[in-house]
DSSP file (Angstrom, degrees, kcal/mol; ACC not computed):
  #  RESIDUE AA STRUCTURE BP1 BP2  ACC     N-H-->O    O-->H-N    N-H-->O    O-->H-N    TCO  KAPPA ALPHA  PHI   PSI    X-CA   Y-CA   Z-CA
    1    1 A M     >        0   0    0      0, 0.0     4,-2.2     0, 0.0     5,-0.2   0.000 360.0 360.0 360.0 -43.9  -76.2 -111.7  236.5
    2    2 A L  H  >  +     0   0    0      1,-0.2     4,-2.3     2,-0.2     5,-0.2   0.872 360.0  54.4 -62.4 -37.0  -74.7 -108.7  238.3
    3    3 A R  H  > S+     0   0    0      2,-0.2     4,-2.4     1,-0.2    -1,-0.2   0.900 107.8  49.4 -64.4 -40.9  -71.8 -108.6  235.9
    4    4 A K  H  > S+     0   0    0      2,-0.2     4,-2.4     1,-0.2    -2,-0.2   0.902 111.5  48.8 -65.1 -42.2  -74.2 -108.5  232.9
    5    5 A L  H  X S+     0   0    0     -4,-2.2     4,-2.5     2,-0.2    -2,-0.2   0.895 111.6  49.4 -64.6 -40.4  -76.2 -105.6  234.5
    6    6 A T  H  X S+     0   0    0     -4,-2.3     4,-2.5     2,-0.2    -2,-0.2   0.925 111.9  48.2 -64.4 -44.5  -73.0 -103.7  235.2
    7    7 A L  H  X S+     0   0    0     -4,-2.4     4,-2.3     1,-0.2    -2,-0.2   0.893 112.4  49.4 -62.3 -40.9  -71.8 -104.2  231.7
    8    8 A L  H  X S+     0   0    0     -4,-2.4     4,-2.2     2,-0.2    -2,-0.2   0.909 111.6  48.7 -63.7 -43.4  -75.2 -103.1  230.3
    9    9 A A  H  X S+     0   0    0     -4,-2.5     4,-2.2     2,-0.2    -2,-0.2   0.910 112.1  48.1 -64.8 -43.2  -75.1 -100.0  232.5
   10   10 A V  H  X S+     0   0    0     -4,-2.5     4,-2.3     1,-0.2    -1,-0.2   0.907 111.2  51.2 -64.6 -41.5  -71.6  -99.0  231.5
   11   11 A S  H  X S+     0   0    0     -4,-2.3     4,-2.7     1,-0.2    -2,-0.2   0.895 109.9  50.1 -62.0 -40.4  -72.5  -99.5  227.8
   12   12 A A  H  X S+     0   0    0     -4,-2.2     4,-2.9     2,-0.2     5,-0.3   0.915 109.8  50.0 -64.9 -43.1  -75.5  -97.3  228.2
   13   13 A V  H  X S+     0   0    0     -4,-2.2     4,-2.0     1,-0.2    -2,-0.2   0.921 113.1  46.5 -62.2 -43.5  -73.5  -94.5  229.9
   14   14 A I  H  X S+     0   0    0     -4,-2.3     4,-1.0     2,-0.2    -2,-0.2   0.928 114.1  48.0 -64.5 -44.9  -70.9  -94.7  227.1
   15   15 A A  H >< S+     0   0    0     -4,-2.7     3,-0.6     1,-0.2     4,-0.5   0.933 116.0  42.6 -62.7 -47.5  -73.6  -94.7  224.4
   16   16 A F  H >< S+     0   0    0     -4,-2.9     3,-0.7     1,-0.2    -1,-0.2   0.805 107.4  62.1 -71.0 -28.5  -75.5  -91.7  225.9
   17   17 A G  H 3< S+     0   0    0     -4,-2.0    -1,-0.2    -5,-0.3    -2,-0.2   0.771 101.8  52.0 -67.1 -25.2  -72.3  -89.9  226.6
   18   18 A T  T << S+     0   0    0     -4,-1.0    -1,-0.2    -3,-0.6     2,-0.2   0.600  92.5  92.0 -87.4 -11.3  -71.5  -89.8  222.9
   19   19 A L    <   -     0   0    0     -3,-0.7     2,-0.5    -4,-0.5    -3,-0.0  -0.556  66.3-146.4 -80.7 146.7  -74.9  -88.3  221.9
   20   20 A S        -     0   0    0     -2,-0.2     2,-0.8     2,-0.0    -2,-0.1  -0.949   2.3-150.4-112.6 136.9  -75.4  -84.6  221.7
   21   21 A F        -     0   0    0     -2,-0.5     2,-0.3     2,-0.0    -2,-0.0  -0.881  15.8-155.2-107.5 103.0  -78.6  -83.0  222.7
   22   22 A D        -     0   0    0     -2,-0.8    -2,-0.0     1,-0.0     3,-0.0  -0.611   9.0-137.9 -82.1 134.1  -79.1  -79.9  220.7
   23   23 A V        -     0   0    0     -2,-0.3    -1,-0.0     1,-0.1    -2,-0.0  -0.779  37.5-101.2 -84.5 130.3  -81.3  -77.2  222.1
   24   24 A P        -     0   0    0      0, 0.0     2,-0.2     0, 0.0    -1,-0.1  -0.283  45.2-159.6 -55.3 132.9  -83.5  -75.8  219.2
   25   25 A Q        -     0   0    0      1,-0.1     3,-0.1    -3,-0.0     2,-0.1  -0.687  27.2 -87.6-109.1 163.4  -82.1  -72.5  218.1
   26   26 A K        -     0   0    0     -2,-0.2    -1,-0.1     1,-0.1     0, 0.0  -0.400  66.3 -80.3 -62.6 149.9  -83.6  -69.6  216.2
   27   27 A S        -     0   0    0      1,-0.2    -1,-0.1     2,-0.1     6,-0.0  -0.243  32.4-153.9 -56.4 137.3  -83.3  -70.2  212.4
   28   28 A E        +     0   0    0     -3,-0.1    -1,-0.2     3,-0.0     3,-0.1   0.439  68.5 102.7 -91.1  -0.9  -79.9  -69.3  211.0
   29   29 A N    >   -     0   0    0      1,-0.2     3,-1.9     2,-0.0     4,-0.2  -0.745  63.2-155.2 -83.6 113.0  -81.4  -68.6  207.6
   30   30 A P  G >  S+     0   0    0      0, 0.0     3,-1.2     0, 0.0    -1,-0.2   0.770  90.2  65.5 -63.2 -23.4  -81.6  -64.8  207.4
   31   31 A G  G >  S+     0   0    0      1,-0.2     3,-1.7     2,-0.1     4,-0.2   0.697  81.6  80.1 -68.7 -17.4  -84.5  -65.0  204.8
   32   32 A D  G X   +     0   0    0     -3,-1.9     3,-1.3     1,-0.3    -1,-0.2   0.557  65.9  85.4 -70.0  -6.3  -86.7  -66.5  207.6
   33   33 A K  G <  S+     0   0    0     -3,-1.2    -1,-0.3     1,-0.3    -2,-0.1   0.691  83.6  62.8 -66.3 -13.7  -87.3  -63.1  209.0
   34   34 A L  G <  S+     0   0    0     -3,-1.7    -1,-0.3    -4,-0.1    15,-0.2   0.724  79.9 105.3 -77.1 -23.3  -90.1  -63.1  206.3
   35   35 A V    <   +     0   0    0     -3,-1.3     2,-0.3    -4,-0.2    15,-0.2  -0.363  56.1  69.2 -64.5 132.1  -91.8  -66.0  208.0
   36   36 A G  E    S-A   49   0A   0     13,-1.8    13,-3.3    -2,-0.1     2,-0.5  -0.946  86.9 -55.7 153.0-170.4  -95.0  -65.0  209.9
   37   37 A V  E     -AB  48 152A   0    115,-0.5   115,-3.1    -2,-0.3     2,-0.3  -0.913  52.1-172.6-108.1 129.4  -98.5  -63.7  209.5
   38   38 A W  E     -AB  47 151A   0      9,-3.1     9,-3.1    -2,-0.5   113,-0.2  -0.889  16.4-146.1-125.6 149.6  -98.9  -60.5  207.5
   39   39 A E  E     - B   0 150A   0    111,-2.8   111,-2.3    -2,-0.3     7,-0.2  -0.967  18.9-133.3-117.9 121.0 -101.9  -58.2  206.8
   40   40 A P    >   -     0   0    0      0, 0.0     3,-1.8     0, 0.0     5,-0.2  -0.192  36.3 -97.6 -62.6 165.0 -102.2  -56.3  203.5
   41   41 A S  T 3  S+     0   0    0      1,-0.3   108,-0.1   107,-0.3    -2,-0.0   0.767 120.9  61.0 -60.9 -27.7 -103.0  -52.6  203.6
   42   42 A N  T 3  S-     0   0    0      1,-0.1    -1,-0.3     3,-0.0    -3,-0.0   0.651  95.7-140.4 -77.2 -11.6 -106.7  -53.2  203.0
   43   43 A G    <   +     0   0    0     -3,-1.8    -2,-0.1     2,-0.1    -1,-0.1   0.604  68.8 116.3  69.3  11.6 -107.0  -55.3  206.2
   44   44 A R  S    S+     0   0    0     19,-0.1    20,-2.7    20,-0.1    21,-0.4   0.544  75.7  19.4 -92.5  -7.7 -109.4  -57.7  204.5
   45   45 A S  E     - C   0  63A   0     18,-0.2     2,-0.4    -5,-0.2    18,-0.2  -0.948  61.7-137.7-150.9 169.9 -107.1  -60.8  204.7
   46   46 A R  E     - C   0  62A   0     16,-1.9    15,-2.8    -2,-0.3    16,-1.2  -0.999  16.5-157.0-135.3 137.0 -104.1  -62.3  206.5
   47   47 A I  E     -AC  38  60A   0     -9,-3.1    -9,-3.1    -2,-0.4     2,-0.6  -0.951   5.4-150.1-119.9 128.1 -101.4  -64.2  204.8
   48   48 A K  E     -AC  37  59A   0     11,-2.8    11,-2.1    -2,-0.5     2,-0.5  -0.874  13.9-157.9 -98.8 122.5  -99.1  -66.7  206.5
   49   49 A I  E     +AC  36  58A   0    -13,-3.3   -13,-1.8    -2,-0.6     2,-0.3  -0.872  17.0 171.2-104.1 130.7  -95.7  -66.9  204.9
   50   50 A D  E     - C   0  57A   0      7,-2.7     7,-2.7    -2,-0.5     2,-0.5  -0.894  32.1-118.5-130.7 160.1  -93.5  -70.0  205.4
   51   51 A R  E     - C   0  56A   0     -2,-0.3     2,-0.5     5,-0.2     5,-0.2  -0.889  24.3-175.4 -99.3 132.2  -90.3  -71.4  204.0
   52   52 A I  E >   - C   0  55A   0      3,-2.9     3,-1.8    -2,-0.5     2,-0.4  -0.976  69.5 -38.1-125.0 114.3  -90.5  -74.6  202.1
   53   53 A G  T 3  S-     0   0    0     -2,-0.5    -2,-0.0     1,-0.2     0, 0.0  -0.592 124.5 -31.1  67.0-124.3  -87.1  -75.8  201.1
   54   54 A N  T 3  S+     0   0    0     -2,-0.4    46,-0.5    -3,-0.1     2,-0.3   0.155 124.7  82.0-111.3  18.7  -85.2  -72.7  200.1
   55   55 A K  E <  S-C   52   0A   0     -3,-1.8    -3,-2.9    44,-0.1     2,-0.4  -0.834  70.1-128.9-122.3 161.4  -88.3  -70.8  198.8
   56   56 A Y  E     -CD  51  98A   0     42,-2.3    42,-2.0    -2,-0.3     2,-0.3  -0.899  23.0-178.6-116.0 138.6  -91.0  -68.8  200.5
   57   57 A Y  E     -C   50   0A   0     -7,-2.7    -7,-2.7    -2,-0.4     2,-0.4  -0.945  10.1-155.2-133.7 150.2  -94.8  -69.2  200.0
   58   58 A G  E     -CD  49  95A   0     37,-1.8    37,-2.0    -2,-0.3    36,-1.8  -0.992   9.3-175.3-131.6 138.0  -97.8  -67.4  201.4
   59   59 A R  E     -CD  48  93A   0    -11,-2.1   -11,-2.8    -2,-0.4     2,-0.4  -0.944  34.7-101.4-130.5 153.5 -101.3  -68.7  201.9
   60   60 A V  E     +C   47   0A   0     32,-2.3    31,-2.7    29,-0.4   -13,-0.2  -0.569  40.1 167.1 -72.9 124.0 -104.5  -67.0  203.0
   61   61 A V  E     +     0   0A   0    -15,-2.8     2,-0.3    -2,-0.4   -14,-0.2   0.506  64.2  23.8-114.6  -9.6 -105.3  -67.9  206.7
   62   62 A W  E     -C   46   0A   0    -16,-1.2   -16,-1.9     3,-0.0     2,-0.4  -0.975  56.8-169.1-157.4 140.9 -108.0  -65.4  207.5
   63   63 A L  E     -C   45   0A   0     -2,-0.3   -18,-0.2   -18,-0.2   -19,-0.1  -0.992  25.8-138.7-130.2 140.1 -110.6  -63.3  205.6
   64   64 A I  S    S+     0   0    0    -20,-2.7   -19,-0.1    -2,-0.4    -1,-0.1   0.850 110.5  30.3 -64.3 -32.6 -112.7  -60.5  207.0
   65   65 A E  S    S+     0   0    0    -21,-0.4    -1,-0.3     1,-0.1     9,-0.1  -0.767  73.2 168.6-123.8  83.7 -115.6  -62.0  205.0
   66   66 A P        +     0   0    0      0, 0.0     8,-3.2     0, 0.0     2,-0.3   0.715  63.1  50.9 -71.6 -19.3 -114.8  -65.8  204.9
   67   67 A N  B    S-J   73   0B   0      6,-0.3     2,-0.0    -4,-0.1     5,-0.0  -0.852  78.4-125.3-121.2 154.4 -118.3  -66.7  203.5
   68   68 A D    >   -     0   0    0      4,-3.1     3,-2.0    -2,-0.3     6,-0.1  -0.148  50.0 -79.7 -82.1-174.4 -120.4  -65.5  200.6
   69   69 A A  T 3  S+     0   0    0      1,-0.3    -1,-0.1     2,-0.1    -2,-0.0   0.756 131.8  53.8 -61.2 -25.9 -124.0  -64.2  200.9
   70   70 A D  T 3  S-     0   0    0      2,-0.1    -1,-0.3     3,-0.0    -3,-0.0   0.432 120.1-107.1 -88.8   0.1 -125.3  -67.8  201.0
   71   71 A G  S <  S+     0   0    0     -3,-2.0    -2,-0.1     1,-0.3     3,-0.1   0.523  77.8 131.7  87.2   4.8 -123.0  -68.7  203.9
   72   72 A N  S    S-     0   0    0      1,-0.1    -4,-3.1    -5,-0.0    -1,-0.3  -0.587  70.8 -84.8 -87.9 153.6 -120.7  -70.8  201.8
   73   73 A P  B     -J   67   0B   0      0, 0.0    -6,-0.3     0, 0.0     2,-0.1  -0.298  53.0-102.1 -56.5 137.5 -116.9  -70.4  201.9
   74   74 A R        -     0   0    0     -8,-3.2    15,-2.7    -9,-0.1    16,-0.5  -0.421  44.7-151.2 -63.9 132.6 -115.7  -67.7  199.6
   75   75 A L  B     -K   88   0C   0     13,-0.3     2,-1.8    -2,-0.1     3,-0.2  -0.612  26.3-105.5-108.0 164.6 -114.3  -69.2  196.4
   76   76 A D    >   +     0   0    0     11,-2.3     3,-1.7     8,-0.4    11,-0.2  -0.468  53.4 160.4 -84.4  64.3 -111.6  -68.1  194.0
   77   77 A I  T 3   +     0   0    0     -2,-1.8    -1,-0.2     1,-0.3     8,-0.1   0.670  65.8  56.6 -66.7 -19.1 -114.2  -67.2  191.4
   78   78 A N  T 3  S+     0   0    0     36,-0.4    -1,-0.3    -3,-0.2     7,-0.1   0.396  73.9 128.1 -94.0   3.8 -111.9  -64.9  189.3
   79   79 A N    <   -     0   0    0     -3,-1.7     6,-0.1     1,-0.2    39,-0.1  -0.374  59.5-139.9 -62.4 132.6 -109.3  -67.6  188.7
   80   80 A P  S    S+     0   0    0      0, 0.0    -1,-0.2     0, 0.0     3,-0.1   0.729  89.3  78.0 -66.8 -19.4 -108.4  -67.8  185.0
   81   81 A N  S >  S-     0   0    0      1,-0.2     3,-2.0    36,-0.1     4,-0.5  -0.819  74.1-154.0 -90.4 111.9 -108.3  -71.6  185.4
   82   82 A P  G >  S+     0   0    0      0, 0.0     3,-0.9     0, 0.0     4,-0.3   0.799  92.6  62.5 -56.8 -29.2 -111.9  -72.9  185.5
   83   83 A D  G 3  S+     0   0    0      1,-0.2     3,-0.3     2,-0.1    -2,-0.0   0.723 105.0  47.2 -68.6 -20.1 -110.8  -75.9  187.5
   84   84 A L  G X  S+     0   0    0     -3,-2.0     3,-1.7     1,-0.2    -8,-0.4   0.441  83.0  92.1-100.8  -1.0 -109.7  -73.7  190.3
   85   85 A R  T <  S+     0   0    0     -3,-0.9    -1,-0.2    -4,-0.5    -2,-0.1   0.675  85.9  53.3 -69.7 -15.4 -112.8  -71.4  190.6
   86   86 A N  T 3  S+     0   0    0     -3,-0.3    -1,-0.3    -4,-0.3    -2,-0.1   0.325  82.7 114.0 -97.6   6.6 -114.3  -73.7  193.2
   87   87 A A  S <  S-     0   0    0     -3,-1.7   -11,-2.3   -11,-0.2     2,-0.1  -0.625  74.1-115.1 -78.1 132.3 -111.2  -73.6  195.4
   88   88 A P  B     -K   75   0C   0      0, 0.0   -13,-0.3     0, 0.0     4,-0.1  -0.399  13.8-137.4 -64.0 141.8 -111.8  -71.8  198.8
   89   89 A L  S >  S+     0   0    0    -15,-2.7     3,-2.2   -23,-0.2     2,-0.4   0.886  86.8  83.1 -68.1 -38.1 -109.8  -68.6  199.2
   90   90 A R  T 3  S+     0   0    0    -16,-0.5   -29,-0.2     1,-0.3     3,-0.1  -0.555 104.1  18.6 -69.8 123.2 -109.0  -69.5  202.8
   91   91 A G  T 3  S+     0   0    0    -31,-2.7    -1,-0.3    -2,-0.4     2,-0.2   0.240  92.7 139.3  99.2 -10.9 -106.0  -71.8  202.5
   92   92 A F    <   -     0   0    0     -3,-2.2   -32,-2.3   -33,-0.1     2,-0.8  -0.461  55.0-127.8 -70.8 134.6 -105.2  -70.6  198.9
   93   93 A R  E     +D   59   0A   0    -34,-0.2   -34,-0.3    -2,-0.2    -1,-0.1  -0.746  37.8 164.0 -85.7 111.2 -101.5  -70.2  198.2
   94   94 A M  E     +     0   0A   0    -36,-1.8    18,-2.5    -2,-0.8     2,-0.4   0.588  60.3  57.5-107.4 -13.5 -101.1  -66.7  196.7
   95   95 A L  E    S+DE  58 111A   0    -37,-2.0   -37,-1.8    16,-0.2     2,-0.4  -0.976  70.5 178.5-115.0 132.7  -97.4  -66.1  197.1
   96   96 A K  E     - E   0 110A   0     14,-2.1    14,-2.1    -2,-0.4   -39,-0.2  -0.992  47.1  -3.7-139.1 142.1  -95.1  -68.7  195.4
   97   97 A D  E     +     0   0A   0     -2,-0.4     2,-0.2    12,-0.2   -40,-0.2   0.675  66.2 167.6  64.5  27.7  -91.4  -69.4  194.9
   98   98 A F  E     -D   56   0A   0    -42,-2.0   -42,-2.3    12,-0.1     2,-0.4  -0.545  18.0-157.6 -75.7 140.1  -89.8  -66.3  196.5
   99   99 A V  E     -F  107   0A   0      8,-2.8     8,-2.3    -2,-0.2     2,-0.3  -0.961  19.8-117.5-121.0 132.9  -86.0  -66.6  197.0
  100  100 A Y  E     -F  106   0A   0    -46,-0.5     6,-0.2    -2,-0.4   -69,-0.1  -0.532  27.9-178.5 -70.8 129.0  -84.1  -64.6  199.6
  101  101 A Q  E     -     0   0A   0      4,-3.0     5,-0.2     1,-0.4    -1,-0.1   0.399  42.3-111.4-105.9  -1.2  -81.5  -62.4  197.8
  102  102 A G  E >  S+F  105   0A   0      3,-0.6     3,-1.1     1,-0.0    -1,-0.4  -0.278  93.3  76.3  88.7 173.1  -79.9  -60.8  200.8
  103  103 A D  T 3  S-     0   0    0      1,-0.2    23,-0.1    -2,-0.1     3,-0.1   0.828 126.2 -66.1  53.8  36.1  -80.3  -57.2  201.8
  104  104 A D  T 3  S+     0   0    0      1,-0.2    22,-2.5    21,-0.1     2,-0.3   0.844 106.3 118.0  56.8  40.0  -83.8  -57.8  203.1
  105  105 A S  E <   -FG 102 125A   0     -3,-1.1    -4,-3.0    20,-0.2    -3,-0.6  -0.995  44.3-164.7-138.8 148.2  -85.3  -58.6  199.7
  106  106 A W  E     +FG 100 124A   0     18,-2.5    18,-2.8    -2,-0.3    -6,-0.2  -0.989  21.1 162.5-127.6 134.3  -87.0  -61.7  198.1
  107  107 A T  E     +F   99   0A   0     -8,-2.3    -8,-2.8    -2,-0.4    16,-0.1  -0.699  41.6  65.3-137.4-172.4  -87.4  -62.1  194.3
  108  108 A E  E    S+     0   0A   0     14,-0.3     2,-0.1     1,-0.2    15,-0.1   0.473  83.1 108.7  71.7   5.4  -88.2  -64.6  191.6
  109  109 A G  E     - G   0 122A   0     13,-0.7    13,-2.3   -10,-0.1     2,-0.3  -0.437  61.1-124.9-105.2-179.6  -91.7  -65.3  193.0
  110  110 A T  E     -EG  96 121A   0    -14,-2.1   -14,-2.1    11,-0.2     2,-0.4  -0.931   7.6-149.4-126.9 151.9  -95.2  -64.6  191.9
  111  111 A L  E     -EG  95 120A   0      9,-2.7     9,-3.3    -2,-0.3     2,-0.5  -0.973  11.4-153.3-118.1 131.6  -98.2  -62.8  193.6
  112  112 A Y  E     - G   0 119A   0    -18,-2.5     7,-0.2    -2,-0.4     3,-0.1  -0.911   1.3-155.6-107.3 132.1 -101.7  -63.9  192.8
  113  113 A D  E >>> - G   0 118A   0      5,-3.0     4,-2.0    -2,-0.5     3,-1.2  -0.904   3.9-167.9-106.8 105.8 -104.5  -61.3  193.2
  114  114 A P  T 345S+     0   0    0      0, 0.0   -36,-0.4     0, 0.0    -1,-0.1   0.673  81.5  71.7 -68.3 -14.8 -107.8  -63.1  193.8
  115  115 A N  T 345S+     0   0    0      1,-0.2    -2,-0.0     3,-0.1    -3,-0.0   0.824 121.7   9.9 -69.1 -29.6 -109.8  -59.9  193.2
  116  116 A N  T <45S-     0   0    0     -3,-1.2    -1,-0.2     2,-0.2     3,-0.1   0.421  99.2-117.9-128.4  -1.5 -109.0  -60.0  189.5
  117  117 A G  T  <5 +     0   0    0     -4,-2.0     2,-0.3     1,-0.2   -36,-0.1   0.672  66.2 140.1  74.9  16.8 -107.5  -63.5  189.0
  118  118 A S  E   < -G  113   0A   0     -5,-0.9    -5,-3.0   -39,-0.1     2,-0.4  -0.698  42.4-149.9 -97.9 147.0 -104.1  -62.1  187.9
  119  119 A T  E     -G  112   0A   0     -2,-0.3     2,-0.3    -7,-0.2    -7,-0.2  -0.958  18.8-170.2-113.9 133.1 -100.7  -63.4  188.7
  120  120 A Y  E     -G  111   0A   0     -9,-3.3    -9,-2.7    -2,-0.4    18,-0.2  -0.861  30.0-106.5-121.2 151.4  -97.8  -60.9  188.9
  121  121 A N  E     -GH 110 137A   0     16,-2.5    16,-2.2    -2,-0.3     2,-0.4  -0.493  50.5-147.9 -64.7 149.9  -94.1  -61.1  189.1
  122  122 A G  E     -GH 109 136A   0    -13,-2.3   -13,-0.7    14,-0.2     2,-0.4  -0.944  28.6-173.8-134.8 150.8  -93.2  -60.1  192.7
  123  123 A I  E     - H   0 135A   0     12,-2.1    12,-2.9    -2,-0.4     2,-0.5  -0.996  12.7-161.2-133.8 132.1  -90.5  -58.4  194.7
  124  124 A I  E     -GH 106 134A   0    -18,-2.8   -18,-2.5    -2,-0.4     2,-0.4  -0.965   8.9-177.8-114.9 128.4  -90.7  -58.3  198.5
  125  125 A K  E     -GH 105 133A   0      8,-2.1     8,-3.2    -2,-0.5     2,-0.7  -0.994  20.0-139.6-126.1 132.8  -88.6  -55.7  200.4
  126  126 A M  E     - H   0 132A   0    -22,-2.5     6,-0.2    -2,-0.4     3,-0.1  -0.810  15.4-176.0 -94.0 116.7  -88.6  -55.5  204.2
  127  127 A R  E    S-     0   0A   0      4,-2.0     2,-0.3    -2,-0.7    -1,-0.2   0.926  75.5 -22.3 -73.1 -47.0  -88.6  -51.9  205.5
  128  128 A D  E >  S- H   0 131A   0      3,-1.1     3,-1.7   -24,-0.0    -1,-0.3  -0.870  87.4 -75.5-150.8-179.4  -88.3  -53.1  209.1
  129  129 A E  T 3  S+     0   0    0      1,-0.3     3,-0.1    -2,-0.3    -3,-0.0   0.662 131.3  35.9 -63.1 -14.0  -89.0  -56.3  210.9
  130  130 A N  T 3  S+     0   0    0      1,-0.1    21,-2.0    20,-0.1     2,-0.4   0.271 108.2  69.6-120.6  10.4  -92.8  -55.5  210.9
  131  131 A T  E <   -HI 128 150A   0     -3,-1.7    -4,-2.0    19,-0.2    -3,-1.1  -0.989  53.3-174.4-138.3 128.3  -93.3  -53.8  207.5
  132  132 A L  E     -HI 126 149A   0     17,-2.6    17,-2.4    -2,-0.4     2,-0.7  -0.929  19.4-146.7-118.2 143.7  -93.1  -55.3  203.9
  133  133 A D  E     -HI 125 148A   0     -8,-3.2    -8,-2.1    -2,-0.4     2,-0.7  -0.956  20.4-164.8-102.2 112.3  -93.3  -53.6  200.6
  134  134 A M  E     -HI 124 147A   0     13,-3.2    13,-2.7    -2,-0.7     2,-0.5  -0.884   7.0-170.3-100.6 113.4  -95.0  -56.1  198.3
  135  135 A R  E     -HI 123 146A   0    -12,-2.9   -12,-2.1    -2,-0.7     2,-0.4  -0.919   5.9-173.2-112.5 124.4  -94.5  -55.1  194.7
  136  136 A G  E     +HI 122 145A   0      9,-2.5     9,-2.4    -2,-0.5     2,-0.3  -0.917  14.7 159.3-112.3 140.8  -96.3  -56.9  191.8
  137  137 A Y  E     -H  121   0A   0    -16,-2.2   -16,-2.5    -2,-0.4     2,-0.5  -0.990  35.0-136.1-154.8 159.2  -95.6  -56.2  188.2
  138  138 A I  S    S-     0   0    0      2,-0.3     2,-1.7    -2,-0.3     5,-0.1  -0.987  83.4 -27.8-118.6 120.7  -96.0  -57.6  184.7
  139  139 A G  S    S+     0   0    0     -2,-0.5     2,-0.5     3,-0.0     3,-0.1  -0.559 130.4  43.9  81.4 -83.6  -92.9  -57.2  182.5
  140  140 A V    >   -     0   0    0     -2,-1.7     3,-1.7     1,-0.1    -2,-0.3  -0.865  67.8-146.9-107.3 125.6  -91.2  -54.1  183.9
  141  141 A E  G >  S+     0   0    0     -2,-0.5     3,-1.9     1,-0.3    -1,-0.1   0.843  97.1  64.1 -56.6 -36.3  -90.9  -53.6  187.7
  142  142 A A  G 3  S+     0   0    0      1,-0.3    -1,-0.3    -3,-0.1    -3,-0.0   0.726  99.4  54.4 -63.1 -21.2  -91.2  -49.8  187.3
  143  143 A L  G <  S+     0   0    0     -3,-1.7    -1,-0.3    -5,-0.1    -2,-0.2   0.234  93.6  97.5 -97.8  14.3  -94.7  -50.2  186.0
  144  144 A G  S <  S-     0   0    0     -3,-1.9     2,-0.4    -7,-0.1    -7,-0.2  -0.091  70.3-113.9 -90.9-168.1  -95.9  -52.3  188.9
  145  145 A R  E     - I   0 136A   0     -9,-2.4    -9,-2.5     2,-0.0     2,-0.4  -0.986  18.9-147.7-131.8 140.1  -97.8  -51.5  192.1
  146  146 A T  E     - I   0 135A   0     -2,-0.4     2,-0.4   -11,-0.2   -11,-0.2  -0.901   9.6-169.9-111.5 136.6  -96.6  -51.7  195.7
  147  147 A D  E     - I   0 134A   0    -13,-2.7   -13,-3.2    -2,-0.4     2,-0.5  -0.954  20.2-131.0-120.3 143.6  -98.7  -52.6  198.7
  148  148 A V  E     - I   0 133A   0     -2,-0.4     2,-0.4   -15,-0.2  -107,-0.3  -0.841  22.5-165.5 -98.4 126.0  -97.5  -52.2  202.3
  149  149 A W  E     - I   0 132A   0    -17,-2.4   -17,-2.6    -2,-0.5     2,-0.4  -0.871   5.9-149.2-111.3 144.2  -98.1  -55.2  204.6
  150  150 A K  E     -BI  39 131A   0   -111,-2.3  -111,-2.8    -2,-0.4     2,-0.2  -0.908  18.9-119.1-113.8 139.5  -97.8  -55.3  208.4
  151  151 A R  E     -B   38   0A   0    -21,-2.0     2,-0.4    -2,-0.4  -113,-0.2  -0.532  25.5-143.7 -73.5 139.2  -96.7  -58.2  210.5
  152  152 A L  E     -B   37   0A   0   -115,-3.1     2,-0.8    -2,-0.2  -115,-0.5  -0.836  12.8-126.3-101.4 142.4  -99.3  -59.4  213.0
  153  153 A K        -     0   0    0     -2,-0.4  -117,-0.0  -117,-0.1  -115,-0.0  -0.806  25.5-151.0 -87.4 116.6  -98.3  -60.7  216.4
  154  154 A V        -     0   0    0     -2,-0.8     2,-0.0     1,-0.0  -117,-0.0  -0.778  17.3-120.7 -91.8 124.3  -99.8  -64.1  216.7
  155  155 A P        -     0   0    0      0, 0.0     2,-0.3     0, 0.0    -1,-0.0  -0.351  24.5-130.4 -64.1 141.1 -100.6  -65.1  220.3
  156  156 A T        -     0   0    0      1,-0.1     2,-0.2    -2,-0.0     0, 0.0  -0.657  23.2-109.4 -90.6 150.0  -98.8  -68.2  221.6
  157  157 A R        -     0   0    0     -2,-0.3     2,-0.3     1,-0.1    -1,-0.1  -0.553  27.5-126.5 -78.3 139.6 -100.8  -71.0  223.2
  158  158 A K              0   0    0     -2,-0.2    -1,-0.1     1,-0.1     0, 0.0  -0.666 360.0 360.0 -83.4 140.7 -100.3  -71.5  227.0
  159  159 A K              0   0    0     -2,-0.3    -1,-0.1     0, 0.0    -2,-0.0   0.442 360.0 360.0 -90.0 360.0  -99.3  -75.0  228.0
């Protein structure tokens, strides 16, 4: 019996000795500097940007006026798709499919404006780690409009 326990203990030491325990590191994807919670210049909403696969998406996580006059959640009433007009704005994905191009810019995505129900081609350029130039345009980039977004510092939970 002692021989079996010794053999089991030696086997465990060998097995665990071959495992590597990686300490989580900061993301090595340079495009991930876009990930975070951002506030558009009007201050009326907050957008959380995440990476899914190799693309970046943003959804509404906070609204200054989350409810309508009747106390119901504010809906995407201007959406050109009638089936989506009953979708709550909070949680709505308004940035889609952005791809990091290097040089602090993301392209190939779209920006949705719930104020008018329009979707625009988009370019995101990072001025510094806390400032984005969000440019939406139809057709020609030069004819678009740029809004400046600021990164919000999100408090971490204490354990």
